[in-house]
FIBA-720385 format. One line per 4 residues: number of its first residue (from 1); for each residue x, y, z of C-alpha. Coordinates in steps of 0.1 Angstrom, whole numbers. Example, Ala and Ser with C-alpha at 12.3 -4.5 7.8 and 13.67 -1.06 7.14 Angstrom:
2
1> 123:-45:78 | 137:-11:71
***
This chain:
1140
1> 151:413:261 | 168:392:288 | 196:367:282 | 171:340:293
5> 146:348:266 | 174:350:240 | 187:317:252 | 153:301:249
9> 151:313:213 | 186:302:205 | 186:268:220 | 153:254:207
13> 164:248:171 | 131:245:153 | 107:263:176 | 92:229:187
17> 87:212:220 | 114:203:245 | 93:197:275 | 61:178:284
21> 26:189:274 | -7:177:287 | -29:166:259 | -61:170:280
25> -55:206:290 | -70:237:274 | -35:252:276 | -21:223:256
29> -11:242:225 | 10:266:245 | 25:241:269 | 38:221:240
33> 61:249:230 | 77:254:264 | 115:252:267 | 129:246:302
37> 160:266:309 | 178:258:341 | 199:286:359 | 216:269:389
41> 230:288:419 | 262:268:418 | 284:250:392 | 269:219:377
45> 292:195:396 | 280:210:429 | 242:207:424 | 227:186:451
49> 206:157:439 | 177:169:461 | 174:202:442 | 138:204:431
53> 128:214:396 | 107:243:409 | 137:259:426 | 162:256:398
57> 140:259:366 | 124:289:349 | 99:281:321 | 101:304:291
61> 76:303:263 | 94:298:231 | 86:321:202 | 99:312:167
65> 135:321:164 | 142:353:145 | 179:358:136 | 172:394:126
69> 163:405:162 | 188:384:181 | 217:400:200 | 253:389:200
73> 266:360:220 | 301:348:227 | 315:325:200 | 339:308:223
77> 336:270:226 | 322:261:260 | 350:235:264 | 376:263:261
81> 359:289:283 | 378:302:314 | 377:331:338 | 346:352:335
85> 333:334:304 | 300:316:308 | 291:280:300 | 258:265:286
89> 254:228:289 | 224:203:287 | 217:182:318 | 191:157:328
93> 169:167:358 | 152:134:360 | 122:146:340 | 136:164:309
97> 167:174:292 | 173:211:299 | 198:238:291 | 220:247:321
101> 238:280:322 | 271:284:343 | 273:322:349 | 304:343:354
105> 314:349:390 | 305:386:387 | 272:377:373 | 258:354:400
109> 236:381:414 | 223:394:381 | 194:376:366 | 188:397:335
113> 222:412:325 | 226:411:287 | 254:389:275 | 282:412:262
117> 300:409:229 | 293:420:194 | 274:400:169 | 300:383:146
121> 299:357:119 | 314:332:144 | 283:338:165 | 261:316:142
125> 287:288:144 | 285:288:182 | 247:289:179 | 248:259:157
129> 271:240:180 | 250:246:211 | 218:238:192 | 233:206:180
133> 243:197:215 | 207:202:227 | 193:181:199 | 218:153:206
137> 205:151:241 | 169:153:230 | 176:125:206 | 191:104:234
141> 162:113:257 | 136:102:231 | 147:66:234 | 130:63:268
145> 96:49:275 | 65:69:266 | 50:91:292 | 12:93:299
149> 6:121:274 | 27:109:245 | 59:127:251 | 92:109:253
153> 105:104:288 | 142:107:294 | 166:86:315 | 159:88:352
157> 195:95:361 | 199:128:381 | 236:130:375 | 246:161:355
161> 262:153:322 | 287:174:303 | 274:181:269 | 304:176:247
165> 311:142:261 | 275:128:260 | 268:100:235 | 242:109:209
169> 217:87:193 | 242:80:166 | 266:64:192 | 292:92:191
173> 299:123:212 | 286:155:196 | 319:170:189 | 329:139:168
177> 299:140:145 | 303:149:109 | 283:177:94 | 261:151:76
181> 254:134:109 | 246:167:126 | 221:175:99 | 205:141:102
185> 200:148:140 | 185:182:132 | 162:166:106 | 149:137:128
189> 143:160:158 | 125:185:137 | 102:158:124 | 94:146:159
193> 87:181:170 | 63:186:141 | 45:153:146 | 41:158:183
197> 22:191:176 | -1:171:153 | -8:140:174 | -12:159:206
201> -42:179:193 | -68:153:183 | -102:169:185 | -131:144:186
205> -158:171:187 | -151:199:162 | -171:225:181 | -154:219:215
209> -120:234:206 | -107:234:241 | -109:196:245 | -78:182:228
213> -64:147:232 | -32:129:225 | -39:104:197 | -28:74:219
217> -55:83:245 | -84:81:220 | -73:59:192 | -93:27:189
221> -87:1:163 | -116:-7:140 | -116:-35:115 | -86:-41:93
225> -84:-64:62 | -58:-70:36 | -57:-85:1 | -31:-113:1
229> 1:-111:-19 | -12:-137:-44 | -41:-114:-55 | -40:-89:-83
233> -37:-53:-71 | -69:-43:-89 | -101:-62:-89 | -121:-80:-63
237> -97:-105:-48 | -103:-120:-14 | -98:-100:17 | -85:-114:49
241> -87:-100:84 | -58:-83:102 | -60:-83:140 | -43:-49:144
245> -27:-20:126 | 7:-31:137 | 11:-60:112 | 6:-36:83
249> 44:-33:82 | 54:-67:95 | 30:-92:80 | 49:-112:54
253> 17:-117:33 | 17:-80:25 | 54:-72:24 | 60:-46:-2
257> 76:-12:-8 | 41:1:-18 | 10:-3:3 | -23:14:1
261> -47:18:31 | -82:23:18 | -112:35:37 | -144:55:33
265> -145:91:45 | -144:92:83 | -130:57:88 | -99:69:106
269> -72:69:79 | -56:102:91 | -60:92:128 | -41:59:120
273> -12:79:104 | -10:100:136 | -8:68:157 | 20:57:134
277> 37:90:141 | 31:87:179 | 46:52:179 | 77:64:160
281> 83:95:181 | 80:75:213 | 95:42:202 | 65:23:214
285> 72:-12:224 | 58:-38:200 | 51:-12:173 | 67:-18:138
289> 77:19:139 | 100:15:170 | 131:7:149 | 124:29:120
293> 151:56:116 | 132:82:95 | 94:86:92 | 80:111:66
297> 43:119:70 | 27:144:46 | -9:155:41 | -15:153:4
301> -43:180:4 | -15:205:13 | 6:197:-17 | -11:217:-44
305> 14:227:-71 | 44:212:-53 | 61:188:-77 | 91:179:-55
309> 86:156:-25 | 117:171:-9 | 103:206:-12 | 71:194:5
313> 91:179:34 | 112:211:38 | 81:234:38 | 57:214:59
317> 79:194:83 | 110:216:88 | 95:251:86 | 121:260:60
321> 150:257:85 | 181:270:66 | 204:242:80 | 187:213:61
325> 181:218:24 | 163:197:-2 | 195:179:-12 | 202:171:24
329> 168:156:28 | 172:134:-2 | 206:122:11 | 192:115:46
333> 163:95:33 | 183:77:7 | 211:67:31 | 189:58:61
337> 190:22:73 | 152:22:75 | 128:50:63 | 91:50:57
341> 71:75:38 | 33:80:46 | 12:100:21 | -21:107:37
345> -53:114:16 | -47:108:-20 | -84:114:-27 | -78:150:-14
349> -46:155:-35 | -53:186:-56 | -30:175:-84 | -41:140:-88
353> -57:147:-122 | -29:169:-134 | -9:159:-165 | 23:172:-150
357> 47:146:-138 | 51:151:-100 | 71:132:-75 | 38:117:-61
361> 31:100:-94 | 67:89:-97 | 65:74:-62 | 33:55:-69
365> 49:41:-101 | 80:30:-83 | 102:55:-102 | 111:73:-70
369> 118:57:-35 | 120:24:-53 | 135:7:-22 | 118:29:5
373> 85:16:19 | 56:40:10 | 21:39:24 | -7:58:7
377> -41:64:24 | -70:70:1 | -107:66:-4 | -102:51:-38
381> -74:36:-59 | -52:59:-80 | -53:54:-117 | -16:45:-117
385> -1:19:-94 | 31:-1:-93 | 23:-38:-98 | 39:-46:-64
389> 13:-25:-46 | -5:-43:-17 | -38:-33:-3 | -51:-29:32
393> -85:-14:41 | -104:-1:71 | -138:-15:77 | -151:7:105
397> -163:2:140 | -180:-29:152 | -197:-31:186 | -165:-40:204
401> -146:-11:190 | -175:12:199 | -175:1:235 | -138:5:237
405> -140:41:224 | -168:50:248 | -147:37:278 | -115:52:266
409> -126:87:257 | -161:94:269 | -172:77:302 | -142:59:316
413> -152:29:337 | -188:42:342 | -207:12:330 | -241:29:336
417> -231:57:313 | -218:32:288 | -251:13:288 | -270:46:284
421> -251:55:252 | -255:20:237 | -292:21:245 | -296:54:226
425> -280:39:196 | -303:9:197 | -333:33:200 | -321:48:167
429> -318:19:142 | -316:43:113 | -282:54:126 | -268:18:129
433> -251:20:95 | -240:56:99 | -223:48:132 | -201:22:116
437> -182:53:104 | -158:60:133 | -159:98:129 | -197:99:130
441> -199:75:159 | -174:95:179 | -196:126:176 | -227:105:183
445> -212:91:215 | -201:125:229 | -234:142:220 | -255:114:234
449> -235:115:266 | -236:152:271 | -271:161:259 | -298:148:281
453> -325:157:256 | -311:134:230 | -341:122:210 | -351:92:189
457> -346:98:152 | -367:85:123 | -343:93:96 | -307:102:90
461> -318:137:80 | -334:142:114 | -302:131:132 | -280:155:111
465> -303:184:117 | -300:177:155 | -262:175:152 | -259:208:133
469> -281:224:159 | -257:211:186 | -228:228:169 | -246:261:168
473> -261:258:204 | -226:252:218 | -213:282:200 | -241:304:214
477> -234:292:250 | -197:299:246 | -205:334:233 | -223:343:265
481> -192:338:285 | -172:368:297 | -147:384:273 | -156:362:243
485> -165:370:207 | -203:373:201 | -217:355:171 | -251:365:159
489> -255:347:125 | -288:330:119 | -280:293:117 | -309:287:92
493> -295:312:66 | -266:296:48 | -275:299:10 | -241:310:0
497> -224:281:18 | -250:257:2 | -240:269:-33 | -203:266:-26
501> -208:230:-13 | -229:221:-43 | -205:235:-69 | -177:216:-53
505> -194:183:-50 | -211:183:-84 | -178:185:-103 | -164:156:-121
509> -132:158:-100 | -144:169:-66 | -122:193:-48 | -139:204:-16
513> -113:229:-4 | -112:266:-9 | -88:295:-4 | -96:314:27
517> -96:348:11 | -120:338:-16 | -143:319:7 | -144:346:33
521> -153:371:5 | -181:350:-8 | -196:341:26 | -189:373:44
525> -165:377:73 | -191:374:101 | -206:342:86 | -172:327:79
529> -159:334:114 | -191:319:129 | -189:287:110 | -151:285:116
533> -157:289:154 | -185:263:153 | -162:237:139 | -181:231:107
537> -154:247:87 | -117:240:93 | -86:260:83 | -54:245:71
541> -21:261:61 | -8:253:26 | 24:264:8 | 20:262:-30
545> 53:259:-49 | 69:293:-57 | 42:310:-36 | 39:324:-1
549> 21:306:26 | -17:305:24 | -47:291:42 | -72:267:27
553> -106:259:42 | -125:226:41 | -155:211:59 | -148:191:90
557> -160:161:71 | -174:153:37 | -208:146:52 | -211:183:61
561> -204:192:25 | -231:168:13 | -255:183:39 | -252:218:26
565> -251:207:-11 | -284:190:-5 | -299:223:7 | -289:239:-26
569> -304:211:-46 | -337:216:-27 | -335:253:-34 | -330:247:-72
573> -358:221:-75 | -383:240:-54 | -381:272:-76 | -414:279:-95
577> -411:268:-131 | -376:253:-127 | -365:235:-158 | -331:220:-149
581> -330:183:-161 | -322:161:-132 | -298:140:-152 | -278:172:-158
585> -281:183:-122 | -268:149:-109 | -245:141:-138 | -213:138:-117
589> -230:128:-85 | -231:91:-84 | -252:76:-55 | -223:53:-45
593> -201:84:-40 | -224:109:-25 | -254:88:-12 | -262:112:16
597> -267:142:-9 | -297:123:-22 | -310:111:12 | -306:145:28
601> -324:162:-1 | -353:138:1 | -355:143:38 | -354:181:37
605> -383:186:13 | -411:161:6 | -421:178:-27 | -386:179:-41
609> -381:143:-30 | -408:131:-54 | -388:144:-83 | -356:128:-70
613> -373:95:-64 | -387:94:-99 | -352:101:-113 | -337:73:-91
617> -364:49:-102 | -355:55:-138 | -317:53:-133 | -315:27:-104
621> -348:8:-108 | -380:10:-88 | -370:-19:-65 | -335:-6:-59
625> -326:-7:-23 | -311:28:-23 | -343:42:-38 | -362:27:-8
629> -338:44:17 | -344:78:0 | -381:70:3 | -376:64:40
633> -360:99:43 | -390:114:24 | -416:98:46 | -397:105:78
637> -411:73:92 | -404:36:86 | -441:29:84 | -442:48:51
641> -420:22:33 | -431:-10:50 | -451:-20:20 | -421:-16:-3
645> -399:-36:22 | -425:-64:22 | -424:-66:-16 | -386:-67:-15
649> -385:-95:11 | -411:-116:-7 | -384:-123:-34 | -348:-133:-32
653> -327:-105:-17 | -292:-105:-32 | -260:-91:-17 | -231:-95:-41
657> -193:-91:-37 | -194:-68:-68 | -219:-45:-52 | -205:-12:-40
661> -206:-6:-2 | -234:19:-6 | -257:-8:-22 | -247:-34:4
665> -254:-9:32 | -287:0:18 | -297:-37:16 | -286:-43:52
669> -305:-13:65 | -337:-25:48 | -332:-60:62 | -328:-44:97
673> -361:-26:91 | -377:-58:81 | -364:-76:112 | -376:-48:134
677> -411:-51:121 | -413:-89:119 | -413:-91:81 | -400:-125:70
681> -373:-126:43 | -381:-154:20 | -345:-159:8 | -312:-140:12
685> -284:-148:-12 | -249:-138:-1 | -231:-141:-35 | -194:-145:-29
689> -195:-119:-1 | -197:-140:31 | -168:-138:54 | -178:-153:87
693> -204:-155:115 | -194:-134:145 | -205:-155:175 | -197:-128:200
697> -219:-102:184 | -243:-126:168 | -240:-111:133 | -230:-121:98
701> -198:-104:86 | -194:-97:49 | -161:-95:30 | -166:-57:27
705> -165:-55:65 | -202:-46:68 | -223:-66:92 | -258:-80:91
709> -267:-75:127 | -303:-86:127 | -309:-117:106 | -336:-131:128
713> -364:-131:101 | -345:-150:74 | -362:-181:61 | -336:-193:36
717> -300:-183:36 | -280:-192:5 | -242:-186:8 | -223:-188:-25
721> -185:-190:-25 | -161:-181:-52 | -150:-206:-79 | -115:-219:-79
725> -107:-194:-107 | -119:-163:-87 | -107:-176:-53 | -71:-180:-65
729> -49:-197:-39 | -73:-188:-10 | -73:-214:17 | -110:-212:19
733> -134:-200:46 | -137:-223:76 | -171:-223:93 | -167:-237:128
737> -193:-257:148 | -197:-227:171 | -204:-204:141 | -228:-228:125
741> -248:-234:157 | -247:-196:165 | -261:-188:131 | -290:-212:136
745> -298:-198:170 | -296:-162:158 | -318:-168:127 | -349:-178:145
749> -370:-182:114 | -344:-201:94 | -357:-232:76 | -328:-239:52
753> -292:-228:47 | -270:-238:17 | -233:-233:13 | -226:-234:-24
757> -190:-235:-37 | -159:-253:-28 | -145:-224:-9 | -162:-234:24
761> -147:-257:50 | -174:-270:73 | -169:-292:104 | -167:-329:97
765> -195:-334:122 | -215:-317:150 | -215:-337:182 | -251:-344:193
769> -244:-330:228 | -237:-296:212 | -270:-296:194 | -298:-278:213
773> -331:-297:213 | -349:-268:198 | -327:-270:167 | -335:-308:163
777> -372:-300:164 | -369:-272:138 | -351:-297:115 | -333:-270:95
781> -320:-282:61 | -282:-276:61 | -262:-285:30 | -228:-277:16
785> -206:-286:-14 | -170:-297:-5 | -139:-292:-26 | -145:-324:-45
789> -179:-311:-57 | -198:-335:-34 | -230:-321:-18 | -236:-331:19
793> -266:-326:41 | -265:-325:79 | -283:-353:97 | -297:-338:130
797> -301:-373:146 | -264:-381:147 | -247:-348:137 | -230:-363:106
801> -232:-354:69 | -249:-375:43 | -237:-374:7 | -265:-366:-18
805> -247:-365:-51 | -218:-377:-72 | -189:-353:-75 | -175:-339:-108
809> -139:-328:-113 | -122:-304:-137 | -85:-308:-144 | -71:-276:-158
813> -39:-267:-177 | -18:-254:-147 | 4:-281:-132 | -3:-270:-96
817> -40:-272:-101 | -36:-306:-118 | -18:-320:-87 | -46:-307:-65
821> -73:-322:-87 | -55:-356:-90 | -53:-358:-52 | -90:-352:-49
825> -97:-378:-76 | -76:-404:-58 | -94:-398:-25 | -128:-402:-42
829> -117:-434:-60 | -103:-449:-29 | -136:-443:-11 | -154:-460:-40
833> -175:-429:-48 | -186:-427:-84 | -174:-396:-103 | -201:-381:-124
837> -177:-364:-148 | -140:-355:-153 | -133:-326:-176 | -98:-325:-190
841> -95:-288:-199 | -69:-285:-228 | -45:-308:-209 | -49:-342:-225
845> -18:-355:-242 | -23:-392:-249 | -36:-425:-234 | -8:-448:-223
849> -20:-482:-234 | 8:-501:-216 | 2:-485:-181 | -36:-479:-186
853> -35:-442:-177 | -41:-408:-192 | -10:-387:-197 | -15:-349:-193
857> 4:-322:-210 | 24:-315:-178 | 36:-351:-177 | 13:-360:-148
861> -8:-392:-151 | -44:-398:-143 | -46:-434:-130 | -78:-433:-110
865> -104:-439:-138 | -124:-469:-126 | -153:-450:-112 | -157:-423:-138
869> -190:-421:-156 | -184:-393:-181 | -150:-382:-195 | -149:-349:-214
873> -116:-342:-233 | -118:-305:-240 | -95:-288:-264 | -90:-257:-285
877> -124:-249:-302 | -118:-213:-312 | -102:-196:-342 | -65:-191:-349
881> -35:-215:-346 | -39:-249:-329 | -15:-254:-299 | -6:-289:-311
885> -20:-318:-331 | -29:-348:-310 | -37:-380:-328 | -57:-405:-308
889> -51:-440:-323 | -76:-469:-324 | -56:-487:-298 | -56:-457:-274
893> -93:-451:-278 | -102:-488:-272 | -77:-490:-243 | -92:-459:-227
897> -128:-473:-230 | -118:-506:-214 | -99:-490:-185 | -128:-469:-174
901> -150:-497:-163 | -180:-475:-154 | -177:-451:-183 | -209:-442:-200
905> -198:-414:-223 | -166:-399:-236 | -165:-366:-256 | -135:-351:-276
909> -140:-314:-282 | -113:-295:-301 | -94:-291:-334 | -61:-304:-320
913> -76:-339:-316 | -76:-363:-346 | -95:-395:-341 | -95:-426:-364
917> -118:-424:-393 | -133:-457:-384 | -127:-488:-361 | -129:-522:-378
921> -155:-544:-363 | -130:-572:-356 | -110:-548:-333 | -141:-541:-311
925> -142:-562:-279 | -178:-576:-274 | -180:-561:-239 | -177:-526:-254
929> -205:-533:-278 | -228:-544:-251 | -219:-514:-229 | -228:-491:-258
933> -206:-462:-246 | -214:-429:-263 | -182:-417:-281 | -185:-383:-298
937> -160:-360:-315 | -166:-324:-323 | -138:-303:-340 | -155:-270:-335
941> -180:-269:-307 | -215:-256:-317 | -202:-244:-351 | -200:-275:-372
945> -206:-312:-371 | -206:-337:-342 | -194:-372:-351 | -207:-401:-330
949> -193:-437:-332 | -217:-464:-343 | -207:-496:-325 | -225:-518:-351
953> -201:-510:-380 | -174:-489:-364 | -182:-459:-386 | -190:-423:-375
957> -225:-409:-377 | -227:-372:-383 | -250:-346:-367 | -249:-309:-377
961> -248:-287:-346 | -245:-253:-362 | -262:-223:-347 | -261:-206:-381
965> -224:-199:-384 | -204:-228:-398 | -167:-226:-404 | -144:-254:-415
969> -106:-252:-410 | -83:-278:-427 | -47:-280:-416 | -17:-298:-431
973> -19:-331:-412 | -33:-359:-433 | -59:-371:-408 | -71:-336:-402
977> -76:-331:-440 | -96:-364:-442 | -118:-352:-413 | -122:-318:-430
981> -132:-333:-463 | -157:-355:-445 | -173:-325:-427 | -175:-305:-460
985> -193:-334:-476 | -218:-337:-448 | -225:-300:-447 | -227:-297:-485
989> -251:-326:-488 | -273:-311:-461 | -273:-277:-479 | -258:-259:-449
993> -241:-226:-457 | -204:-225:-448 | -195:-189:-441 | -158:-196:-442
997> -134:-223:-455 | -98:-219:-444 | -70:-240:-459 | -41:-235:-435
1001> -8:-248:-450 | -29:-274:-467 | -36:-261:-502 | -16:-276:-531
1005> -32:-269:-565 | -63:-270:-586 | -72:-299:-610 | -79:-284:-644
1009> -104:-309:-655 | -127:-311:-625 | -119:-277:-610 | -113:-295:-577
1013> -88:-284:-550 | -59:-307:-543 | -47:-307:-506 | -11:-316:-496
1017> -22:-351:-486 | -37:-358:-520 | -73:-353:-508 | -95:-334:-531
1021> -123:-309:-524 | -148:-305:-552 | -166:-273:-562 | -188:-262:-533
1025> -219:-241:-539 | -224:-234:-501 | -191:-216:-493 | -191:-178:-488
1029> -155:-171:-480 | -124:-189:-491 | -91:-183:-473 | -58:-197:-484
1033> -32:-192:-456 | 6:-195:-455 | 9:-210:-489 | 27:-192:-517
1037> 11:-192:-552 | 25:-182:-585 | 5:-165:-613 | -6:-198:-629
1041> -20:-212:-597 | -34:-178:-588 | -55:-178:-620 | -67:-214:-613
1045> -79:-203:-579 | -98:-174:-596 | -114:-199:-619 | -123:-222:-590
1049> -139:-192:-573 | -159:-185:-604 | -174:-220:-603 | -183:-216:-566
1053> -212:-193:-572 | -218:-183:-535 | -182:-171:-528 | -181:-133:-521
1057> -146:-131:-506 | -113:-146:-517 | -84:-140:-493 | -47:-148:-495
1061> -32:-145:-460 | 5:-145:-453 | 11:-157:-488 | 33:-146:-517
1065> 11:-137:-546 | 18:-123:-581 | 25:-85:-581 | 2:-79:-611
1069> -25:-98:-629 | -35:-93:-665 | -71:-80:-663 | -79:-100:-694
1073> -72:-133:-675 | -96:-124:-647 | -130:-142:-652 | -157:-116:-660
1077> -182:-133:-637 | -161:-123:-607 | -165:-86:-616 | -202:-91:-622
1081> -207:-108:-587 | -185:-82:-571 | -161:-108:-555 | -135:-91:-533
1085> -100:-105:-537 | -76:-95:-509 | -40:-102:-501 | -21:-98:-468
1089> 17:-102:-465 | 29:-72:-445 | -2:-52:-451 | -37:-56:-466
1093> -41:-50:-504 | -71:-52:-526 | -71:-65:-562 | -86:-41:-587
1097> -104:-65:-610 | -105:-39:-638 | -68:-31:-639 | -53:-62:-622
1101> -33:-40:-598 | -31:-43:-560 | -42:-13:-540 | -35:-6:-503
1105> -65:-7:-480 | -71:16:-451 | -63:1:-417 | -98:5:-405
1109> -111:-16:-433 | -90:-46:-423 | -108:-79:-417 | -111:-81:-379
1113> -119:-119:-380 | -83:-128:-387 | -74:-117:-352 | -40:-103:-363
1117> -22:-76:-382 | -28:-41:-391 | -10:-14:-410 | 19:6:-397
1121> -4:36:-392 | -26:14:-369 | 4:6:-348 | 14:43:-345
1125> -22:52:-336 | -22:26:-309 | 11:40:-295 | -4:75:-295
1129> -35:62:-277 | -13:44:-252 | 7:76:-246 | -25:96:-240
1133> -37:69:-217 | -5:72:-197 | -10:109:-194 | -45:106:-182
1137> -45:73:-164 | -49:90:-130 | -84:99:-140 | -96:63:-141
***
C-alpha cells in the first residue's frame, strides 16, 4: 500500500466526502467519497498560482479507515519537523481544501516509497492532530456559498495556508483548541458528511437507480399550513397558510421547542428534512438553518430497540467513531448555542407502542431536550405530546407546484413537453386526487414524459397496474445490457409477497418493515433480488441496541404495500367455499387509513368486489361517497356509477371539517365526475371547512388543503363558518372582491351562495364596473352574516349590501369577549339598528338604577339598551352549588324595563337570581302596563316552573314546564326559600311528581304537631305526597331531630330515599324508634360525610356501601378505593397512551 493511499485513509477522519460530487452522475455515490491529496513538486511557499489542479492533484478513492491494517507514521509534530522529516498541511487550491505533503529532499523522485518508522502509541496522537487540522479547514471551507450540486464551496483565495496557524470555525487556531472543542469539530463535520451522502442521492423514480439528484435540484414546495399558537394541540382548530417551509422555525405564531410536521404518506416529509439538512450543511442564505450550530436528523424507522437518543446518534450519524462518545454527544448538544433535533417518521417508529420508557417518549413529553427545538414528522399524532407542541402540516401539490417540479426535474424549459404532461393528467381525471400526493405525481410525471404509449385510465387500479408494469419492463431492458444480472421472475407471480403485505397491513399496529434475512427466506433469493432491483422493495441498514448491524426491507411507498395486500384479499375471497367473515378480515383496516386496499381489491376482481361493496354498504352506508369510489373501481368505467352520482347530487352534498381526508377526497372526486358529465349538484354545503377561493387556479380550497377544482355544475353553495366558540381568536376568513367574482364566473350553474357564520369578512361593496354583465343577468342570490349577526344580501344594481334581518348578540362570561360584544352593540345602537335579542350568558351582576345601565360580573357596563327587543338573562340552571346569589330588587327590575324603550320581553333563567315575590300596583308606571312587556322567571330551565309577571295585579302566574323530571332546590337565602315554597305548592297542587327535593343549608327542624319542615328563614313546608327523594345537605342533625325527620318521611308516602349529605348524624339509632312503615316501604336511608353509609333499619347500625353503589347524581365523592382505582387507571393510561 503506498503512502498516498495510507494518507488518504488517515486524513479523512470519518470516511466521508472532502471533495465535490455531481448529483446528476451515475458515478455519484463513488465521487462523493473522493479525497483530494496534493503532492507538489516544490515547497508550499514556492507553488506558482498558475499551477493547475490536474498537474498537482491525485484523486484517491477513500475506503473506510481501518486502524488494524495501517502502517506506522512519524509522530513528530509538523511544526517541529526539520531535515529529512516530511510535512503534511492543508491548503486551499481555489476549489477545495486538500492535504499537501512536503516530502523529504531525498524522496522527491520517489512517488510510492513507504513512510519509515515503527508504529507507536504516539502515532495515534499525530493521526488525531492531522485529522483535526483537516476538519478545521473543512469547517472553515463550509462557510462559503453553496455550489451547484449542493457541496460547500471554499474561499477563492489561492494562497497556501499553514495548517497550525489557520483560524477554525470556532475562531481559534487549531493548536489552541481544547479537547472538547476539537471533539465538537469532529462531531459537526461527521454530521455534514453523513447528511451529504443522504441529500445527494434523491431518487425520484425507484426503478431508475442510476439517476440520482441533489435534493436542492428537485425539491419543490407543496402546500404548508400551521395551527396558530392560540389553538389547542389536539382537536380541529383553524389552519392557516404558510408561504414556505422556511418560516417553520422563524414564524412567531408557531414558536415552540416542540413542533410536529404532519402529512399523509408520500407528501414529502422526509424530502423536507433532507432540504433542512442541505440548508444547514451549506449555510443557505435566507434559510433558518443557516445559523444553527448543530443539526441532528434521525430516521425513526431505524431506531428499533434503541432507548438512548445519544446511542442512536453515535450509531447512525458518526459510524461509531471512537473519538466521540455518547457522553460527548450529550455535552455538545447541551452546550451548543443553537441546536435542532429532527425525528423523521414517527408513524414508522417500531417502538411507538412499547411500554418501555425511551428517550423518544421523554423528548415528546419535554422531559429531555427541554430547551432544544425538536421537530417530529409523522402521519398521525402520537398518543403523548407536550402541551406546548405546535402543528404544521403538508397539504400536497397544487397545479403551480406540479408545474414547478416538471420544469425543475423533468423537462427543463421545454414548454411543449410540459404541456404534454399536463394534458395527460387532464385526460385521466381519476388520477387528479392521487396526483396531489407529491411522490405519486413525481412518478406520474417521469413515466408520462418517458413513455410515449402512456394511456388513458378509467380507474386508479388501471393506473397502478400500468405503473407496476413499467417497473418490471425497465428492469427487463436493463437486464439485456452487456455484463448485467439477468432477472427471469414472472411479474404476475407474487403470492408470497401478497401474503406478507397483507399480514403487515392488517395488524392493529401496522409495521411494514421486515428483516432482510427473513424476507429473503420467505420470498426466495431470486424473487427478492428481482423486486429489490426493480425498486419496489428498498433496503435500509438498522442497528438494534446491543446487536450487530442488520438490514431491514420496506416497500418504496405504502401504496405498493396496499397494492400487494389487495391481491391477497382477492385470493382469500375468491377461494371456493371461503367462509372468512369480512368484518374479521377488515377488522384493523379502516378505510380512512388504507382506502386503496379496498379500491384496488374492487378493481382487481369484479366478483370479489361485490362482497366488499356489500360489506361497505353495511358499515359505511349505501350512499357513502367512498363506497361509490369502490364501485367505480369495480365497473372500470365512470358510466357504471353515473346513476349513483346523480342520486347523490340530487340531495345536499356535505363536506365537513370533521370528515377525514379520505372522505373529503372521495366527495371531491365524485363531484369532479359529476362536473365532467354535466350532472347538476343541487346543493353543496361546506361545513366549517372552507378556506378560500384560488383565483389563479379557479378552484375552492378547503382547510384540509384539498381542492375542489371543477365546481362548474353547482347550483347552490352554502358555506358555513365556525362559531365564535370553535373559531377561538381567529381573525376570520376574508373573501376579496376578486375571489367572490371569480367564484361566480367559475361556478357557471350557480344560482345562490350563502356565507353563514360570523367568521367571514366579505367586501363592503363590489364596484359596478367590476361586475360582468353576465353576472347581473344571472341575478345570483349572494348573502352573508356579519360578526354582529346581521344578514346582508348583495344588490347587483349598485354592488352594495342590503340588510335583511335584525342582529342578535351574546355576551359571554370572558371579559375579552364581553369587550368585543359591547363594541359591536355600540355600533349597532349608533346606527339605529334594532337588536332582536341580547343574551347575557352567566354574566349579569345587577342593574345600576342611577346610571341606567347593566353591570356585568367583570365590572363592564352595558349602556346601549335603547334598541333591544328581547333581553335574556341566563344563569346557572344545572345541579350543584350556585356560583352566587343575585337579588334583583323591584327598583332594579322596573328601572331596567323603563331604560329599554323598545323592550318586548325579558327572561331570567337560573337559580342564582331571586326576583321580588310581587310588585305593588302603585309602583308600576302606567307606560309599562300599556307596553305589556313579557317578564318571566325560571329557576330551573325545563325542569320546574316558569313564573310570569301579571301587570294587572303585580303577582306572578305559574306555568309548569317539566318534561317529566322535576327537582326543587331550596337554599339558605330567605327570598330563595320563599320562591322554593311557592314552587312546591304549585307543583303539589297540580299533582306533579317531584323526583328530588334538596334542602341545602336551609333545613332547621320539624314541627311536632303538623309534621311540617321549618326552614332557616321560618318558612314551613308541609307534608308532601309527591316527593320521591328528600336530601338534607350541609346541616348537622342530632338524634332527636334525626328521628323527627324519619317520622316526616313516614308521612310522605311516596318518599323512597332519604339522604343526609355532608352532615353529622347520630352514630347509632335505636331500631325500636324507627317507624315500622319505613321498613315495610323499603325506604333507603343513606348518610355521607367522608364516605357513603347505609342505615340498617333492623339493627339501627350504619354499614359502609361499595363505591360502585354510590349515588352518581350528587356529582361528588367516592370512597378511598375509588380514588385508588382511578389512580391505577391513570397509571395504566400513561403506560399505554401512545396507542391512542
